[in-house]
N, C-alpha and C positions, 0 to 999 in steps of 0.2 A: 505523446508522452513527454516531448520536450516542453510543452506548455505546463504539464503537471509538475515537472522538475522545477521550473521557474516558480510556480505557485506555492509549492510545499517546502522548498529547501532554502529559501532566502528570507532573511529578516525583513519586516515591513519597511523599516526606515531606510533600507538600502535598495529600494525598488525604483527602477527607471519608469518612464511613461509606458514603455513597451511591456514591462512586467506588470504594471498597474492595470493595463488593458487585459492581460491574462487573468489577473485576479478578478476583475469585473466579470469576465466570461465564466469563470469557475465558481463564483460566489453563490452560496445557497444550495449547492448540489447535495444530494443525500450522501454521496461518497465521491472520493476524488480519484478512483480507479475502478475498472470493471470488477464486479464481484456481486455478492448477494448474501442475504441472511442465511439462505439454505446452504450456501457453500461454507460459511463460517460454522454452522451447526454440523455439517458433514465432517469438516476437519476436526472439530472438537470430538465428535463421535469416534473417530479413529485413534484417539489418543488413549494412553493408559490413564487410569484414575489419578486425580490430583489429591494431595492432602487437603484437609479442611482449612489449614492455615497457609496455603500456598501463596507465594508472592508472584503476582501476575502483572506484567507490563504490556501495554499496547503501544508500540513505538511507531512514530509517524502516523498517529491515529486519525488525522484529518478530522472530519466532523463526527467520527466516533461510532459509526454503525457497528463495527465489530466489537468494540468495547461494550456497547449496550447489550449485544447478544451474549457475550461472555458473562457479563455480570448478571443478567437476567436468568440465564440458564444454570450457571454454577451457584448463584447466590453467594458469590464471593467478591471481595473487593478487587477492582481493576484500576491500575494507575495508568492513565492515558496521557501520552507525551506528544506534543507537536510544537513546532516553532510559531505557528500562526494562532494568535489569540482569538481571531474571528472563528476559527474552527472549534476551539475549546469552548467558547461561549455558546456556540450552536449545540455542542455536546451536552453542556450543562443544562440548557433549556430542555432538550429532549429527555435527559435523565430525570429531570423534575416531572415532566409529563408522564413518564413511565414509572414513577415512584422508585427510582433507582439512585437517587441523589446520594444516599449513604454508602452506596457500593461503587461509586465513580469518583476518583480523585484525578484532577487535571493538573498537569505541570507544563508550563510554557518553557520548553527547553530543547536543546539540540540532541537528537538521538545518537549523534556521533560522539558525544562527550558525556558519558555516564560514569566514568571511572572513579569519581570522587563521591559517588552516592553510596551511602551506607546500606547496602542491600545485598542479599544473595537471592537470585531470582529462580523460581521454579519454571516459569513459562514466559517466554517472550513471544508476543504476537505482532505481526507486521504485515498488513495486507496492502499490496501495491505501493510500498514506500521504500523497500530495501535498496532500490536503485539509487536513492539519494546518496548512499554511501558506496554502493557497489556491492554485489552479492558476496564476494570473497571478503572484502574489508569489513562489512557488517558482521559476518560470522566470526572473523578474528576478534573484533572489538567486543562482541557479546559473550564469547566463550568464557572468559574469566569471571564474568558476572553471574554465570549460571551455577547452580548447585550441581553436584555429581548427578549425572543422568538427567539434568535439566533439559528443557525442550525449547526449540525455536520452531514456530509455525510462521511461514511467510509465503506470500504469493509474488511471483516474479514473471515478467514478460519473457517468453521463451519460444524458440522455434519448435514446432511440433512435428516436422518431418525434415528429411534430408534434401528435399528438392523444392524449396519455396519459390514462388514466382519472383522473377527479376524485379518487378515493380515493388513488391513488398521488401525485398532485400535492399533495394536502393533507398527506399523511404526510411527504413529503420537503421541502415548504415549511417545515415545522416542524423537521425533523431536520437538513436540510442545505440551507438557503435559497440557497446559492451554486451549487447544481447547475445545469448548463447542458446544452445539446444538444451532440452531437458537432461539428456545423458551427460552433457558437459557440466551442467550445474550439479548433478548428483555426484559426479566424479570429483568436482572441486570440494563439495561438502565433505566427502569422505577423507580427502587429503587434509582438510582443515580440522579433522578430529570429530566428525559427526557421523552417526549412523542414521540412515534413512529409515524411518518407521513406515512411511507411506508417501505417496504423492498422487495428485489427480489434477485434471484440467478443468478450469472454470468453464461451464457451458456457455455457448454463444449468447443465449438469451439474457444471461447476466450482464453481458456487455451492454445490451440495449436497455433493459428494463430500469436499471438503477444508475446507469452512467450516461450512455450516449443519448437516450431520449430526453432526460432532464437537461443535458448540455445543449441539445438542439432547441429545446424550449428557450433557454437563455439566448441562443443565437437569434431566434425569431424576435425576442423581446428587445434586443439591442441593435437590430439591423438598421433602424432609422438613425439612431445615434451614430452608428458606424459610418454613415455617409459623410459625417463631418470630422471623423477621428481616424486617421490613417493607421494608428497602432491597434485600435479596436478592430478595424477592418482586416488587418493582417492576422490578428488572433482568430477571428472568425473563419478566415480562409484556411488557416492551419487546422482548425477543428473540423471543418467540412471535409478537407482532404483526408484526415485520419479516419473519419467515420466511413467515408466512401471506400477507402482502402480495405478496411475491415469487412465491409459488406461483400467485397469481391474475393478476399483472400483469407477468410476466417479459418480455413482448414490448415493454413500454413503457420500460423502463430496464435498464441493465446497466453493467458495467465495460468501458470502452473502453481498449485499449492505444494509446498515442500514441508514435510513434517520430519524434523531433524532432532536427534537426541545426542547430547554431548557424551562422547565416549570417555569413560573414566580412565584416567591415567594416560590419555593421549593429548598431546599439545601440538598445535599447528607449527 
């Protein structure tokens, strides 16, 4: 996750060689966090109906797999926001191939700074990116942008039980110290003025099929080059450590989808 934070949360012109190596490793992946089209559809299925003119944002969209599923399923416009123009270009190419160009609008912007945008949002979607702001801070920032009863759907790395393996705890304490349990995130959301409509865990196969296996393909393709590049070699070592950790301890942690509705009249 630390590599994804680097890749998705920093402007390109501010990247060091270490960060550039992370970008090389993560370039071209179908998504930048574990998930799957089926999970996006399942989360959408569990929501109340949206109005035909709903304002929908995908924040921290990455290459936009979720945005494509939302636009294609709802046949409504989705505004996809990310700091990395490379991701947005990938999304536009895929949207054109799927005849969804008219339903996808891309904006290269910081999802932390939407306050001056002239919009009232019905649905904020954010898969695997809310950590860039922090779970609590993101919900605080987004609440005033939502209409009454507006909805946030996000996936966040979460502890799935109360006794995770020490190896997993040590790894994530270093890589993502803000990581909490599902119960703690639900409690925080309630305190911030959101009602939980539903939540569910991303299945383990979604970690592999659309994220880890493509990432490992990149590892294999860059291995020879890494022999001459210490930063790329370190990025690959980090990726391999993360994948092996998940292989051993997938019951201890995972991505949890949180379907949250702004509570009318309640402010954090």
